[in-house]
C-alpha positions as CSV (number, residue, x, y, z in Angstrom):
1,M,0.0,0.0,0.0
2,S,1.4,3.3,-0.9
3,R,2.0,6.1,1.6
4,F,-0.5,8.2,-0.2
5,V,-3.3,5.7,0.2
6,L,-2.4,5.1,3.8
7,A,-2.5,8.8,4.4
8,L,-6.0,9.1,2.8
9,L,-7.3,6.2,5.0
10,L,-5.9,7.8,8.2
11,A,-7.4,11.2,7.2
12,A,-10.8,9.6,6.6
13,V,-10.7,8.0,10.1
14,F,-9.8,11.3,11.8
15,V,-12.1,13.6,9.8
16,G,-15.1,11.6,11.1
17,G,-13.6,11.9,14.6
18,P,-15.4,12.6,17.8
19,A,-18.5,14.8,18.0
20,T,-18.1,18.4,18.5
21,A,-17.2,19.5,22.1
22,Y,-20.0,20.7,24.4
23,D,-20.4,24.4,24.2
24,Q,-22.1,25.5,27.4
25,A,-22.5,29.1,26.4
26,A,-24.2,28.2,23.1
27,A,-26.4,25.6,24.9
28,E,-27.4,28.2,27.5
29,K,-28.4,30.7,24.7
30,L,-30.6,28.0,23.1
31,F,-32.2,27.4,26.5
32,Q,-32.8,31.1,27.0
33,K,-34.1,31.7,23.5
34,H,-36.5,28.8,23.3
35,C,-37.7,28.3,26.8
36,A,-38.2,31.9,27.7
37,T,-40.6,32.2,24.8
38,C,-43.3,30.4,26.8
39,H,-42.4,30.8,30.5
40,H,-39.9,32.3,33.0
41,L,-36.5,30.5,33.0
42,D,-36.5,30.1,36.7
43,R,-39.3,27.6,36.2
44,A,-36.7,25.1,34.9
45,L,-33.8,26.4,36.9
46,K,-35.5,25.6,40.2
47,K,-35.8,21.9,39.4
48,N,-33.3,19.0,39.5
49,K,-33.8,16.1,37.1
50,D,-31.6,13.4,35.6
51,R,-31.0,13.3,31.8
52,A,-34.1,11.1,31.2
53,G,-36.2,13.6,33.2
54,W,-34.9,16.6,31.3
55,D,-35.2,14.7,28.0
56,K,-38.9,14.0,28.7
57,T,-39.6,17.6,29.7
58,V,-37.8,19.2,26.8
59,K,-39.5,16.8,24.3
60,R,-42.9,17.6,25.8
61,M,-42.2,21.3,25.4
62,Q,-41.0,20.8,21.9
63,G,-44.3,19.1,21.1
64,Y,-46.2,22.1,22.5
65,A,-44.1,24.5,20.4
66,S,-44.2,22.4,17.3
67,G,-41.6,23.6,14.8
68,M,-40.2,26.2,17.2
69,F,-36.9,24.4,17.8
70,T,-35.1,21.5,16.2
71,D,-34.2,18.1,17.6
72,G,-30.6,19.3,17.7
73,A,-31.5,22.3,19.8
74,A,-33.6,20.1,22.1
75,E,-30.6,17.8,22.6
76,S,-28.4,20.8,23.5
77,I,-30.9,22.1,25.9
78,V,-31.2,18.7,27.6
79,E,-27.4,18.5,27.9
80,Y,-27.3,22.0,29.4
81,L,-30.1,21.4,31.9
82,T,-28.6,18.0,32.9
83,R,-25.2,19.7,33.6
84,V,-26.5,22.7,35.4
85,R,-29.7,21.3,37.1
86,G,-29.0,17.6,37.3
87,P,-29.9,15.5,40.3
88,K,-28.8,16.8,43.7
89,D,-26.1,14.6,45.2
């Protein structure tokens, strides 16, 4: 196998690499933008839920606000809420 072909194969492996890093500031902006449309943000920020709980809540809200935010935005919001308002220790 030539070095060129090997280099292409390695490049293909690394280009597909890991998912983008979590950007808390961007996720927080999505949370603020989409959630404040319908209610005060402290409504969510006073609660503690695990990932499954936040996922269920965000998906329910996404259903109420059909087309208002994408599945990708919902996932970012779930990640944000899980990190900042996850279960209490």
